[in-house]
N, C-alpha and C positions, 0 to 999 in steps of 0.2 A: 504494500500500500504506500503510495507516495506521501510525502510529508504534508502537503497541502490538504490532501484528502483526509489524512489522519487528523489534522487540525479541525477540519470541518466536522468530522465525526465526533471529536471531543467536544466541540462547541454545541452541536445538536444534543449530545447526551447531557451536558451541563444544564442546558435550558430545560430539557424534559425533566430531569431530576428536580430542579428547582420548582417547576410548576407542580409536579406531583407532591413535593414536600408541602407546598402552600395549600394544596387541596386537602391533603391528609390533616394538616394542622387545623384547617377549617372544620373538618368533620369532627375532630377531637374537641375543639373549642365550642362549636355551635351545635354539633349533632346533626348538621344538615349536609346533604350531598351537594357537590358543586353544581353550578349551572351547566346546562347542556353545551353552551357555547365554549365554556372553559374546557370541557372534555373534548369537544371537537377540535379545539386548538392544539391540544396535546396529541391527539390522534393524527392531526395533520403533520405535526413535527415528527412523529414516529414514522409516518409514511414517507416523508422527505428523507429521513435517515435511511430507511429501507431502500429507497430508490438510489440513494448515493452509494450504498454498499453493494447493491445488486445490479447497478446500471450496466457495468461491463459484462457481467454474466448473462444478463437478459439479451444484450445485443449479440453476444457470441451464439447463444442458443438459437436466436432467430436466424442468424446467418447460416448456421449449421443445418437448420430445418429446410432452408431454401434449396 
């Protein structure tokens, strides 16, 4: 994995972990689940991370299938 890609992955993971910590703390403090928009935001970040990690693999698989 290239250094810049590694830095992007680390950045995505830090953001996701922070968002999940905040959601968890909100559940502990208030006993309420996070809003749907907050969850969608974290899921979007996780999807972006997945695409970043799997991008080359997906492209190779499509090229091999042709």
